[in-house]
C-alpha positions as CSV (number, residue, x, y, z in Angstrom):
1,M,26.8,-13.9,-17.1
2,K,26.8,-10.4,-15.6
3,K,29.9,-11.3,-13.5
4,A,31.8,-12.5,-16.6
5,W,30.9,-9.4,-18.5
6,L,32.1,-7.1,-15.6
7,S,35.3,-9.1,-15.3
8,G,35.9,-8.6,-19.1
9,V,35.3,-4.9,-18.8
10,V,37.6,-4.6,-15.8
11,L,40.3,-6.6,-17.6
12,A,40.0,-4.5,-20.8
13,V,40.3,-1.3,-18.7
14,A,43.3,-2.6,-16.8
15,L,45.1,-3.7,-20.0
16,A,44.4,-0.3,-21.6
17,A,45.5,1.6,-18.6
18,G,49.2,1.1,-19.0
19,S,50.2,3.2,-16.1
20,A,49.2,4.2,-12.6
21,N,47.9,7.5,-14.0
22,A,44.7,5.5,-14.8
23,A,44.2,4.3,-11.3
24,V,40.6,4.4,-10.2
25,T,39.8,6.2,-7.0
26,V,38.1,4.2,-4.2
27,V,35.8,5.9,-1.8
28,G,36.5,5.0,1.8
29,G,39.4,3.4,3.4
30,G,40.9,0.1,4.3
31,F,42.6,-2.3,2.0
32,A,40.9,-1.0,-1.1
33,R,42.3,2.5,-0.5
34,G,45.7,1.0,0.1
35,C,45.4,-0.8,-3.3
36,Y,44.5,2.4,-5.0
37,L,47.5,4.2,-3.4
38,A,49.8,1.4,-4.5
39,A,48.5,1.7,-8.1
40,V,49.0,5.5,-8.1
41,Q,52.5,5.2,-6.8
42,D,53.5,2.6,-9.5
43,N,54.1,-0.1,-6.9
44,S,54.6,-3.6,-8.2
45,D,55.6,-5.5,-5.1
46,A,54.0,-8.5,-3.5
47,D,52.7,-6.5,-0.5
48,S,50.7,-4.2,-2.9
49,L,49.1,-7.2,-4.6
50,R,48.4,-8.7,-1.2
51,T,46.7,-5.5,-0.1
52,C,44.4,-5.6,-3.2
53,N,43.7,-9.3,-2.7
54,L,42.7,-8.6,0.9
55,A,40.4,-5.8,-0.2
56,L,38.7,-8.1,-2.6
57,S,38.4,-11.1,-0.2
58,E,37.9,-9.4,3.2
59,Q,36.5,-6.0,2.7
60,P,32.8,-5.4,2.0
61,L,32.9,-3.4,-1.3
62,N,30.0,-2.1,-3.4
63,Q,30.1,-2.9,-7.1
64,T,31.8,0.3,-8.0
65,N,34.6,0.0,-5.5
66,R,35.1,-3.7,-6.3
67,A,35.5,-2.9,-10.0
68,A,37.9,0.0,-9.1
69,T,40.0,-2.4,-6.9
70,L,40.1,-4.9,-9.7
71,V,41.4,-2.3,-12.1
72,N,43.9,-1.0,-9.6
73,R,45.1,-4.6,-9.0
74,G,45.5,-5.0,-12.7
75,I,47.6,-1.9,-12.9
76,I,49.9,-3.3,-10.2
77,Y,50.2,-6.5,-12.2
78,L,51.1,-4.5,-15.3
79,N,53.8,-2.7,-13.3
80,R,55.4,-6.0,-12.5
81,N,56.3,-6.5,-16.2
């Protein structure tokens, strides 16, 4: 239930974001940082989404950084129109 609630919050934030100005900073490096930078730069390409997906599937993220990466991935999806 907690996971579903968190997913709902992340989706709501991503939908409300509307632009990369609302990108959420990720502490650390790796794929999650690359996903953040892609969101800030208004990227919408497949490589940016792949970077976010790799962060979520391959990088050990705490709850805060996972939520931030989900929001940033949502921003990239929104930029795709």
